[in-house]
Every structure is written in structure tokens, then in C-alpha cells.
C-alpha positions as CSV (number, residue, x, y, z in Angstrom):
1,M,120.3,71.1,103.3
2,R,117.9,71.1,106.2
3,K,114.1,70.9,106.0
4,F,111.5,72.9,107.8
5,V,107.7,73.1,107.7
6,I,105.7,76.0,109.0
7,I,102.2,74.7,109.8
8,V,99.7,77.6,110.1
9,A,96.6,77.0,112.1
10,G,94.8,80.3,112.9
11,G,91.2,79.3,112.1
12,K,88.5,80.2,114.5
13,G,86.2,77.4,113.3
14,L,83.2,79.7,112.7
15,R,82.0,77.7,109.7
16,M,81.9,74.6,111.8
17,G,79.2,76.2,114.0
18,G,81.0,75.4,117.2
19,D,83.2,77.1,119.8
20,I,86.3,74.9,119.3
21,P,88.5,76.0,116.4
22,K,88.4,73.4,113.7
23,Q,92.1,72.5,113.9
24,F,91.5,71.1,117.4
25,L,88.4,69.0,116.5
26,P,88.9,65.3,116.7
27,V,88.7,63.0,113.7
28,A,88.5,59.3,114.7
29,N,89.6,60.3,118.3
30,K,92.6,62.3,117.3
31,P,92.7,66.1,116.8
32,I,93.1,67.3,113.2
33,L,96.2,69.3,113.9
34,M,98.0,66.3,115.5
35,R,97.3,64.3,112.4
36,T,98.8,67.1,110.3
37,L,102.0,67.3,112.2
38,D,102.3,63.6,112.3
39,R,102.2,63.3,108.5
40,F,105.3,65.5,108.2
41,F,107.1,63.6,111.0
42,E,106.2,60.4,109.1
43,Y,107.8,61.9,105.9
44,D,111.0,62.8,107.8
45,P,111.6,62.5,111.6
46,Q,114.4,65.0,111.3
47,I,112.2,67.8,109.8
48,Q,111.9,70.8,112.0
49,I,108.2,71.6,112.6
50,V,107.1,75.1,113.5
51,L,103.4,75.3,114.6
52,V,101.9,78.8,114.3
53,L,98.8,79.4,116.5
54,P,97.0,82.4,117.8
55,Q,98.6,83.3,121.2
56,G,95.2,82.7,122.9
57,H,95.2,79.1,121.7
58,F,98.6,78.1,123.3
59,S,97.2,76.8,126.6
60,Y,94.4,74.9,124.9
61,W,96.9,73.2,122.6
62,N,99.3,72.4,125.4
63,D,96.4,70.8,127.4
64,L,95.5,68.7,124.3
65,C,99.1,67.5,124.1
66,K,99.0,66.4,127.7
67,Q,95.6,64.8,127.2
68,Y,96.8,62.8,124.2
69,N,100.3,62.3,125.4
70,Y,101.4,63.9,122.2
71,Q,105.2,63.5,121.6
72,T,105.8,64.8,118.0
73,P,108.5,67.5,118.4
74,H,107.6,71.0,117.3
75,A,108.2,74.6,118.1
76,L,105.2,76.9,119.0
77,V,105.0,80.4,117.5
78,A,102.4,83.1,117.9
79,G,100.4,84.0,114.8
80,G,99.6,87.4,113.4
81,E,96.7,89.4,112.1
82,T,96.5,87.5,108.8
83,R,97.8,84.3,107.3
84,Y,100.6,86.3,105.7
85,H,101.7,87.7,109.1
86,S,101.5,84.3,110.7
87,V,103.7,82.7,108.1
88,K,106.1,85.7,108.4
89,N,106.3,85.1,112.2
90,G,107.0,81.5,111.7
91,L,109.7,82.3,109.1
92,M,111.4,84.8,111.5
93,S,111.5,82.2,114.2
94,I,113.9,79.9,112.3
95,S,117.6,80.2,111.4
96,C,118.4,78.8,108.0
97,A,121.0,78.7,105.3
98,P,119.9,80.2,102.0
99,D,119.5,76.8,100.3
100,D,117.6,75.2,103.2
101,L,114.1,74.2,102.3
102,V,110.9,75.6,104.0
103,A,107.4,74.3,103.4
104,V,104.3,76.1,104.5
105,H,101.2,74.0,105.1
106,D,97.6,74.5,106.3
107,G,97.0,73.0,109.7
108,V,93.6,71.6,108.6
109,R,95.0,69.5,105.7
110,P,95.9,66.3,107.6
111,F,95.6,64.0,104.6
112,V,98.5,65.3,102.4
113,S,100.3,62.2,101.3
114,V,104.0,61.6,102.1
115,E,104.6,61.3,98.4
116,T,103.2,64.8,97.8
117,I,105.4,66.2,100.6
118,A,108.4,64.5,99.2
119,E,107.7,65.7,95.7
120,T,107.5,69.4,96.8
121,F,110.7,69.2,98.7
122,D,112.6,67.4,95.9
123,K,111.5,69.8,93.3
124,A,111.9,72.9,95.4
125,A,115.6,71.9,95.9
126,Q,115.9,72.1,92.1
127,L,113.5,74.9,91.2
128,G,113.3,77.2,94.3
129,A,109.5,77.4,94.5
130,V,107.0,74.6,94.2
131,I,103.2,74.1,94.8
132,P,101.1,71.0,94.6
133,V,98.0,71.2,92.4
134,I,95.2,68.9,91.2
135,D,93.0,69.0,88.1
136,C,89.6,70.6,88.1
137,I,87.0,67.9,87.4
138,D,83.9,70.1,87.4
139,S,82.8,72.4,84.6
140,L,83.7,76.1,85.3
141,R,81.9,79.3,84.6
142,E,83.1,82.8,85.3
143,V,80.6,85.4,86.5
144,V,80.9,88.5,84.4
145,G,78.6,91.3,85.5
146,N,75.0,89.9,85.5
147,R,75.8,86.9,83.4
148,S,78.3,84.0,83.3
149,E,80.6,82.5,80.7
150,A,81.9,79.0,80.3
151,R,85.7,78.5,80.9
152,N,88.0,75.6,79.8
153,R,88.7,73.7,83.0
154,S,91.9,72.3,81.6
155,D,93.3,75.9,81.9
156,F,92.9,75.9,85.7
157,K,94.4,74.0,88.6
158,L,93.3,73.7,92.2
159,V,96.1,74.7,94.6
160,Q,97.0,72.8,97.7
161,T,99.7,72.9,100.4
162,P,102.5,72.3,101.3
163,Q,104.0,75.1,99.2
164,T,107.8,74.6,99.4
165,F,110.6,77.0,98.8
166,T,114.3,77.6,99.4
167,Y,114.7,79.8,102.5
168,E,116.3,82.5,100.4
169,V,113.3,82.7,98.0
170,L,110.7,82.7,100.8
171,K,112.6,85.1,103.1
172,H,113.1,87.6,100.2
173,S,109.4,87.4,99.3
174,Y,108.2,88.0,102.8
175,L,110.0,91.4,102.9
176,L,107.1,92.7,100.8
177,D,104.4,94.7,102.5
178,Y,101.1,92.9,103.0
179,R,98.5,93.0,100.2
180,D,95.0,91.7,100.1
181,S,95.9,89.7,97.1
182,F,98.2,87.5,99.1
183,T,96.0,84.5,99.5
184,D,98.8,81.9,99.8
185,D,102.6,81.8,99.8
186,A,102.8,81.3,96.0
187,S,101.1,84.6,95.5
188,V,103.6,86.3,97.8
189,V,106.6,84.7,96.0
190,E,105.3,85.6,92.6
191,A,104.7,89.2,93.6
192,A,108.4,89.2,94.6
193,G,109.4,88.2,91.1
194,H,110.0,84.5,91.5
195,A,108.6,81.8,89.2
196,V,106.5,79.1,90.9
197,S,106.5,75.6,89.5
198,M,103.7,72.9,90.0
199,V,103.8,69.3,91.0
200,Q,100.9,66.8,91.3
201,G,99.1,66.9,94.6
202,N,96.8,64.2,96.0
203,R,93.0,64.6,95.9
204,E,92.6,63.4,99.5
205,N,94.5,66.5,100.6
206,I,91.3,68.4,101.5
207,K,91.2,71.5,103.6
208,I,88.8,70.8,106.5
209,T,86.6,73.9,106.6
210,T,83.0,72.9,106.8
211,T,80.9,70.3,108.7
212,Y,80.8,68.3,105.5
213,D,84.6,68.3,105.3
214,L,84.7,66.9,108.8
215,K,82.4,64.1,107.9
216,L,84.5,63.4,104.8
217,A,87.7,63.4,107.0
218,T,86.2,60.6,109.2
219,V,85.6,58.5,106.1
220,L,89.2,59.2,104.9
221,V,90.6,58.0,108.2
């Protein structure tokens, strides 16, 4: 049973207010994306890493790798129009047995713990489809028309990545045509008729999207 991870990094960084896509921004003198890849290499040096980037970002990434003398092995694959298409491109680039395991992870989540990664792979081997989640700690309200209604936060979970599957489950799911409702891999897998199980994630596993997140990332390092 081999292990793969498809790391998707297609963001343009618009919410950062700068010209450099957020996945390339340095945190404590090391680009976010390199920190993300290194976490999976730390989990298992034998894992096969597939990095999906927009074609136009290839040369910039290659220059960064030279600048930082970056040695973590990975394959580079061109992304698509949406996250769905980028994951599909990454999936098509690998050759797997049905029971091999494939994780999909956001390139701007560099603080996923090794324990969380291990838990998703271990459970996916048993259950076929697993996502890490954490509890909601804030009160929740749902907007209904021009008013809002309180909701029980214990009925909801915050979803993280890596989302990990057997290759057979993920490949079958990505035969579906794209829908706007496909916001992550679990939504694709569920639409294909597969059950998705949950494991405990880690709260530090933030998705770096805003300038505030970038400041928080520096503190976490």
C-alpha cells in the first residue's frame, strides 16, 4: 500500500493585498509552501508528493527552490480552472493500485501535525474516505431571509485537510462532472455515493488566507 499526497496551491493571494501568491510568501524566512511539503516528508520520507500549481507559477517556484536550495522530492503538475480540476489533474498524473492511499491537502496549511496526517492515512486504509475536523468553539447563527436563528454548535464541525482516500474511491469520485457545490474533496466523494468518516484534526492547522493569518503563522513558527 503506497502513499501519495496531492498538494494544491492555486491561490493568487488577492486577499493578502500583494502581487506574490500567498503560498510563496515567507514565514520566518521560509516560503509557506515549502513548510507544507516538508511536513508530509517529515511524516513519511517515502510518500510521493505531487504539487499542483498554475502553469504560470512553475518558473517562480523553480527559482525559489534554487534560492532556498530546496531538496524535498516532489512532482510538479499544472493546475486547472478550479480546485476540482487541479485535484483531478494531480490524480491523473499518478499511477496507483486500487488500495493505495491518496491525500489531498491545501498548500497554505503548513501547520498540519504529523499526528493528524498519520491518523487520516491510518483510518482511510480501514474506511476508504477520511477527513480531519475540529469542534466549533464560537456560537453559531444561521441567516434566514432578513433575520438570523441560533444553531447548536455541537451539531457542526470545521473541516480541514488532508482529506485522505483509497485511490479507488477518489478516482471513481472524480469521474463526476464538475459542480459548484464541490468545495472540497469530501463533497465530491459524497456526491459519488461514498461515506466520509471524520477524525480529530489539530487547531493549529490553519489555512493561511488573510494578512492576519500570516501574522498568526509567524507566531506558530
